[in-house]
MIDOSE-1310 file (N, C-alpha, C; in nm, 2 decimals, decimal comma, always signed):
residues 160
miam	-2,17/-3,79/+0,22/-2,04/-3,89/+0,25/-1,94/-3,85/+0,33; -1,92/-3,70/+0,31/-1,78/-3,69/+0,40/-1,84/-3,64/+0,51; -1,94/-3,61/+0,53/-2,04/-3,59/+0,72/-1,98/-3,74/+0,73; -2,00/-3,79/+0,70/-2,00/-3,96/+0,76/-1,83/-4,00/+0,75
avfv	-1,73/-3,93/+0,69/-1,61/-3,98/+0,70/-1,53/-3,88/+0,82; -1,60/-3,77/+0,82/-1,59/-3,66/+0,98/-1,60/-3,72/+1,12; -1,72/-3,81/+1,10/-1,80/-3,89/+1,23/-1,74/-3,99/+1,24; -1,68/-4,06/+1,13/-1,62/-4,22/+1,18/-1,48/-4,15/+1,24
fvvp	-1,40/-4,07/+1,18/-1,29/-4,02/+1,25/-1,28/-3,98/+1,37; -1,39/-3,87/+1,37/-1,36/-3,76/+1,49/-1,40/-3,87/+1,65; -1,56/-3,95/+1,58/-1,61/-3,97/+1,74/-1,49/-4,13/+1,78; -1,44/-4,20/+1,73/-1,36/-4,30/+1,82/-1,24/-4,21/+1,91
klqd	-1,21/-4,06/+1,84/-1,10/-4,03/+1,92/-1,18/-3,96/+2,04; -1,27/-3,95/+2,08/-1,36/-3,92/+2,17/-1,40/-4,01/+2,28; -1,42/-4,09/+2,19/-1,47/-4,22/+2,32/-1,29/-4,27/+2,40; -1,19/-4,23/+2,28/-1,06/-4,28/+2,39/-1,03/-4,16/+2,49
rtea	-1,11/-4,11/+2,51/-1,03/-4,02/+2,63/-1,07/-4,09/+2,75; -0,96/-4,07/+2,86/-0,97/-4,14/+2,99/-1,02/-4,03/+3,08; -1,02/-4,04/+3,22/-1,07/-3,97/+3,31/-0,97/-3,85/+3,31; -0,84/-3,89/+3,32/-0,77/-3,78/+3,33/-0,74/-3,69/+3,24
ddap	-0,79/-3,71/+3,13/-0,79/-3,61/+3,02/-0,95/-3,51/+3,03; -1,00/-3,53/+3,13/-1,11/-3,47/+3,17/-1,08/-3,35/+3,30; -0,99/-3,38/+3,34/-0,91/-3,26/+3,46/-0,90/-3,13/+3,35; -0,94/-3,00/+3,41/-0,90/-2,90/+3,39/-0,79/-2,87/+3,33
tvas	-0,76/-2,79/+3,24/-0,64/-2,74/+3,23/-0,64/-2,60/+3,29; -0,53/-2,61/+3,33/-0,49/-2,49/+3,45/-0,37/-2,36/+3,30; -0,42/-2,27/+3,30/-0,35/-2,14/+3,24/-0,27/-2,09/+3,32; -0,13/-2,08/+3,27/-0,05/-1,97/+3,33/-0,06/-1,84/+3,25
vvvt	-0,05/-1,74/+3,38/-0,04/-1,60/+3,28/+0,12/-1,51/+3,32; +0,16/-1,50/+3,22/+0,31/-1,39/+3,20/+0,28/-1,27/+3,21; +0,30/-1,21/+3,27/+0,34/-1,05/+3,33/+0,44/-1,01/+3,27; +0,48/-0,92/+3,17/+0,60/-0,88/+3,11/+0,64/-0,74/+3,14
tpqa	+0,70/-0,68/+3,14/+0,73/-0,54/+3,15/+0,76/-0,47/+3,00; +0,72/-0,41/+2,98/+0,74/-0,32/+2,84/+0,88/-0,28/+2,84; +0,95/-0,31/+2,73/+1,09/-0,29/+2,68/+1,12/-0,13/+2,66; +1,00/-0,05/+2,62/+1,04/+0,09/+2,60/+1,01/+0,16/+2,71
sfdn	+1,04/+0,24/+2,76/+1,05/+0,33/+2,88/+0,97/+0,48/+2,84; +0,88/+0,53/+2,86/+0,84/+0,64/+2,83/+0,85/+0,78/+2,91; +0,99/+0,76/+2,96/+0,96/+0,85/+3,11/+1,00/+0,99/+2,98; +1,11/+0,99/+2,93/+1,10/+1,12/+2,83/+0,98/+1,11/+2,73
aaii	+0,89/+1,21/+2,75/+0,76/+1,22/+2,67/+0,73/+1,35/+2,67; +0,69/+1,42/+2,57/+0,60/+1,58/+2,60/+0,50/+1,53/+2,52; +0,37/+1,61/+2,58/+0,25/+1,64/+2,47/+0,24/+1,76/+2,43; +0,21/+1,78/+2,33/+0,18/+1,92/+2,26/+0,06/+1,93/+2,18
drep	-0,04/+2,01/+2,27/-0,13/+2,05/+2,26/-0,15/+2,15/+2,09; -0,29/+2,07/+2,04/-0,31/+2,17/+1,92/-0,35/+2,33/+1,92; -0,35/+2,38/+1,85/-0,38/+2,53/+1,89/-0,53/+2,53/+1,80; -0,59/+2,66/+1,81/-0,72/+2,68/+1,76/-0,70/+2,71/+1,64
dghy	-0,57/+2,73/+1,58/-0,55/+2,77/+1,44/-0,53/+2,62/+1,39; -0,51/+2,52/+1,43/-0,50/+2,38/+1,39/-0,35/+2,32/+1,39; -0,28/+2,41/+1,40/-0,13/+2,38/+1,43/-0,08/+2,33/+1,53; +0,02/+2,26/+1,56/+0,09/+2,21/+1,69/+0,22/+2,33/+1,71
wtra	+0,17/+2,40/+1,84/+0,28/+2,49/+1,84/+0,35/+2,44/+2,01; +0,46/+2,46/+2,01/+0,55/+2,44/+2,13/+0,67/+2,52/+2,14; +0,68/+2,55/+2,27/+0,80/+2,64/+2,34/+0,93/+2,54/+2,38; +1,01/+2,57/+2,30/+1,14/+2,45/+2,31/+1,29/+2,55/+2,38
dvdg	+1,36/+2,45/+2,44/+1,47/+2,52/+2,50/+1,59/+2,49/+2,39; +1,64/+2,60/+2,36/+1,73/+2,53/+2,21/+1,90/+2,62/+2,24; +1,93/+2,55/+2,31/+2,07/+2,61/+2,34/+2,05/+2,70/+2,45; +1,98/+2,67/+2,56/+1,96/+2,77/+2,67/+1,87/+2,86/+2,64
tavr	+1,83/+2,91/+2,53/+1,71/+2,97/+2,53/+1,56/+2,96/+2,45; +1,49/+2,98/+2,54/+1,35/+2,97/+2,47/+1,28/+3,02/+2,33; +1,24/+2,91/+2,22/+1,17/+2,94/+2,13/+1,08/+2,85/+2,08; +0,97/+2,97/+2,04/+0,84/+2,91/+2,01/+0,86/+2,88/+1,87
fmvd	+0,81/+2,73/+1,89/+0,83/+2,66/+1,70/+0,69/+2,60/+1,66; +0,64/+2,58/+1,54/+0,56/+2,52/+1,50/+0,60/+2,38/+1,43; +0,51/+2,29/+1,50/+0,55/+2,16/+1,45/+0,53/+2,14/+1,28; +0,60/+2,08/+1,23/+0,59/+2,09/+1,06/+0,64/+1,92/+1,02
tgas	+0,60/+1,85/+1,01/+0,65/+1,71/+0,97/+0,68/+1,69/+0,82; +0,63/+1,80/+0,74/+0,63/+1,81/+0,59/+0,84/+1,89/+0,59; +0,85/+1,95/+0,64/+0,96/+2,02/+0,69/+1,12/+1,92/+0,69; +1,17/+1,90/+0,64/+1,30/+1,80/+0,63/+1,39/+1,85/+0,76
tvai	+1,40/+1,97/+0,78/+1,49/+1,98/+0,89/+1,40/+2,08/+0,98; +1,50/+2,14/+1,08/+1,49/+2,23/+1,18/+1,49/+2,39/+1,11; +1,38/+2,46/+1,10/+1,42/+2,60/+1,02/+1,43/+2,71/+1,11; +1,51/+2,76/+1,10/+1,53/+2,87/+1,23/+1,54/+3,05/+1,21
tfrd	+1,44/+3,15/+1,19/+1,46/+3,23/+1,16/+1,53/+3,29/+1,19; +1,57/+3,44/+1,10/+1,68/+3,52/+1,15/+1,66/+3,58/+1,28; +1,55/+3,62/+1,30/+1,55/+3,67/+1,45/+1,59/+3,58/+1,55; +1,51/+3,45/+1,57/+1,51/+3,35/+1,66/+1,68/+3,29/+1,66
aqri	+1,77/+3,33/+1,55/+1,91/+3,25/+1,57/+1,97/+3,36/+1,61; +1,93/+3,51/+1,61/+1,97/+3,60/+1,70/+1,99/+3,63/+1,80; +1,90/+3,56/+1,90/+1,81/+3,52/+2,01/+1,94/+3,41/+2,08; +1,93/+3,30/+2,00/+2,00/+3,18/+2,03/+2,14/+3,19/+2,04
glkp	+2,16/+3,29/+1,96/+2,32/+3,32/+1,98/+2,40/+3,27/+1,89; +2,35/+3,26/+1,73/+2,41/+3,16/+1,64/+2,49/+3,29/+1,56; +2,47/+3,42/+1,57/+2,55/+3,55/+1,51/+2,49/+3,48/+1,33; +2,38/+3,53/+1,32/+2,33/+3,47/+1,18/+2,40/+3,57/+1,05
edld	+2,42/+3,75/+1,11/+2,49/+3,84/+1,05/+2,60/+3,74/+1,00; +2,67/+3,65/+1,03/+2,82/+3,61/+1,03/+2,79/+3,47/+0,93; +2,70/+3,42/+0,91/+2,69/+3,29/+0,84/+2,65/+3,29/+0,70; +2,73/+3,18/+0,63/+2,70/+3,19/+0,52/+2,58/+3,12/+0,43
fkwe	+2,48/+3,20/+0,41/+2,34/+3,15/+0,33/+2,38/+3,10/+0,23; +2,43/+3,00/+0,19/+2,44/+2,94/+0,03/+2,34/+2,87/+0,00; +2,30/+2,80/+0,09/+2,25/+2,66/+0,06/+2,08/+2,72/+0,00; +2,02/+2,69/-0,15/+1,87/+2,72/-0,17/+1,78/+2,66/-0,10
irta	+1,70/+2,68/-0,07/+1,55/+2,64/+0,02/+1,43/+2,69/-0,03; +1,38/+2,53/-0,10/+1,24/+2,56/-0,14/+1,13/+2,55/-0,04; +1,03/+2,65/-0,06/+0,97/+2,68/+0,05/+0,79/+2,66/+0,00; +0,70/+2,67/+0,07/+0,55/+2,67/-0,02/+0,55/+2,86/-0,04
ggvv	+0,64/+2,94/+0,00/+0,66/+3,08/-0,03/+0,76/+3,11/-0,15; +0,84/+3,01/-0,17/+0,92/+3,04/-0,33/+1,06/+2,98/-0,28; +1,13/+3,00/-0,32/+1,31/+2,95/-0,30/+1,37/+3,13/-0,18; +1,44/+3,04/-0,09/+1,48/+3,15/-0,01/+1,63/+3,09/+0,00
hgaa	+1,69/+3,19/+0,11/+1,85/+3,12/+0,09/+1,87/+3,08/+0,27; +1,96/+3,01/+0,30/+1,97/+2,93/+0,42/+2,11/+2,90/+0,46; +2,14/+2,89/+0,60/+2,27/+2,87/+0,64/+2,26/+2,78/+0,71; +2,36/+2,63/+0,70/+2,35/+2,53/+0,78/+2,41/+2,51/+0,95
vtle	+2,36/+2,48/+1,01/+2,39/+2,50/+1,13/+2,38/+2,36/+1,21; +2,42/+2,34/+1,32/+2,43/+2,23/+1,41/+2,34/+2,34/+1,56; +2,25/+2,28/+1,61/+2,20/+2,32/+1,75/+2,26/+2,22/+1,80; +2,32/+2,27/+1,97/+2,34/+2,19/+2,06/+2,25/+2,07/+2,15
kiri	+2,14/+2,14/+2,17/+2,03/+2,06/+2,20/+1,90/+2,12/+2,21; +1,83/+2,05/+2,16/+1,69/+2,14/+2,17/+1,57/+2,04/+2,24; +1,49/+2,11/+2,33/+1,44/+2,02/+2,45/+1,32/+2,08/+2,47; +1,23/+1,96/+2,49/+1,08/+2,01/+2,46/+1,04/+1,94/+2,61
gqve	+0,97/+1,99/+2,73/+0,96/+1,86/+2,82/+1,06/+1,79/+2,87; +1,04/+1,68/+2,88/+1,14/+1,58/+2,90/+1,23/+1,49/+2,76; +1,18/+1,60/+2,64/+1,22/+1,49/+2,56/+1,38/+1,57/+2,53; +1,51/+1,54/+2,45/+1,59/+1,62/+2,45/+1,69/+1,57/+2,36
venv	+1,66/+1,66/+2,23/+1,77/+1,56/+2,14/+1,87/+1,67/+2,12; +2,03/+1,58/+2,09/+2,13/+1,66/+2,08/+2,18/+1,66/+1,97; +2,27/+1,76/+1,88/+2,39/+1,79/+1,77/+2,21/+1,79/+1,68; +2,14/+1,86/+1,66/+2,05/+1,88/+1,55/+2,05/+1,95/+1,43
egmv	+2,09/+1,91/+1,29/+2,12/+2,01/+1,17/+1,99/+2,07/+1,18; +1,99/+2,18/+1,16/+1,89/+2,29/+1,08/+1,91/+2,38/+0,97; +1,84/+2,48/+0,97/+1,91/+2,58/+0,84/+1,84/+2,70/+0,94; +1,91/+2,80/+0,89/+1,88/+2,95/+0,95/+1,87/+3,01/+0,85
lreg	+1,69/+3,09/+0,83/+1,68/+3,18/+0,68/+1,68/+3,29/+0,74; +1,74/+3,36/+0,60/+1,76/+3,49/+0,63/+1,59/+3,59/+0,63; +1,54/+3,51/+0,55/+1,42/+3,56/+0,50/+1,31/+3,49/+0,50; +1,15/+3,52/+0,46/+1,04/+3,40/+0,42/+0,99/+3,30/+0,50
leqs	+1,04/+3,32/+0,66/+0,98/+3,22/+0,75/+0,97/+3,34/+0,86; +0,82/+3,34/+0,92/+0,76/+3,41/+1,01/+0,79/+3,36/+1,14; +0,80/+3,24/+1,14/+0,80/+3,17/+1,27/+0,92/+3,01/+1,29; +0,97/+2,97/+1,36/+1,04/+2,87/+1,30/+0,98/+2,75/+1,32
llgm	+1,04/+2,64/+1,24/+0,94/+2,54/+1,24/+1,08/+2,39/+1,31; +1,00/+2,33/+1,38/+1,03/+2,20/+1,43/+0,99/+2,09/+1,34; +1,14/+2,04/+1,25/+1,13/+1,95/+1,09/+1,14/+1,84/+1,15; +1,19/+1,73/+1,08/+1,24/+1,62/+1,07/+1,38/+1,57/+1,11
tflg	+1,46/+1,68/+1,12/+1,58/+1,63/+1,19/+1,58/+1,64/+1,30; +1,47/+1,69/+1,41/+1,44/+1,70/+1,53/+1,36/+1,57/+1,56; +1,28/+1,56/+1,49/+1,12/+1,46/+1,49/+1,20/+1,31/+1,45; +1,27/+1,32/+1,34/+1,37/+1,19/+1,30/+1,41/+1,16/+1,44
elys	+1,47/+1,21/+1,52/+1,53/+1,15/+1,61/+1,46/+1,05/+1,73; +1,33/+1,10/+1,71/+1,26/+1,04/+1,84/+1,22/+0,89/+1,85; +1,19/+0,84/+1,93/+1,13/+0,71/+1,92/+1,00/+0,68/+1,85; +0,90/+0,77/+1,88/+0,78/+0,76/+1,79/+0,74/+0,92/+1,83
yefr	+0,65/+0,97/+1,73/+0,55/+1,09/+1,78/+0,43/+1,03/+1,73; +0,31/+1,05/+1,77/+0,19/+1,03/+1,74/+0,06/+1,15/+1,73; -0,03/+1,14/+1,67/-0,14/+1,26/+1,68/-0,28/+1,19/+1,76; -0,29/+1,21/+1,85/-0,38/+1,18/+1,91/-0,49/+1,26/+1,92
ksql	-0,57/+1,25/+1,85/-0,72/+1,36/+1,88/-0,66/+1,51/+1,86; -0,63/+1,59/+2,00/-0,60/+1,70/+1,96/-0,45/+1,75/+2,01; -0,40/+1,61/+2,06/-0,25/+1,61/+2,10/-0,16/+1,57/+2,01; +0,00/+1,64/+2,03/+0,10/+1,55/+1,96/+0,16/+1,47/+2,05
virq	+0,21/+1,34/+2,08/+0,28/+1,28/+2,18/+0,42/+1,28/+2,11; +0,50/+1,33/+2,17/+0,66/+1,27/+2,13/+0,74/+1,18/+2,25; +0,82/+1,13/+2,20/+0,86/+0,99/+2,27/+1,01/+1,02/+2,26; +1,07/+0,95/+2,32/+1,25/+0,94/+2,32/+1,29/+0,84/+2,31
């Protein structure tokens, strides 16, 4: 019965079509330009140890970082802080920081800029650690300022 009702309502509509309705419909294609520009992008390759390592320009000094999405802040070793010119011996290491290796003390700093390739972030909050850090970590106070970051096979693509 339902099939009969569909037939009765559909067939008369098909029979009411005119020759003008048989003309092909012309489709138009609109090409748009993406709204985001990714001229400011960098690619970081995964190293054999499984981590993503990169060299960054920090206030004019080259620093080797391990990218760490689990680190809430950029963490700078005492030695890298000396090289950057932060004078860590004069900093106040009043902050307790919990790491995988235990609790360490850190001093809050603001880095003028961190640049990786064409990606540059200014006024990056970070911590200088007095001890317990073998390499500087590129954490979320940098990564969180990016337009995006994504892991694609053995590469990390960062975009500003």
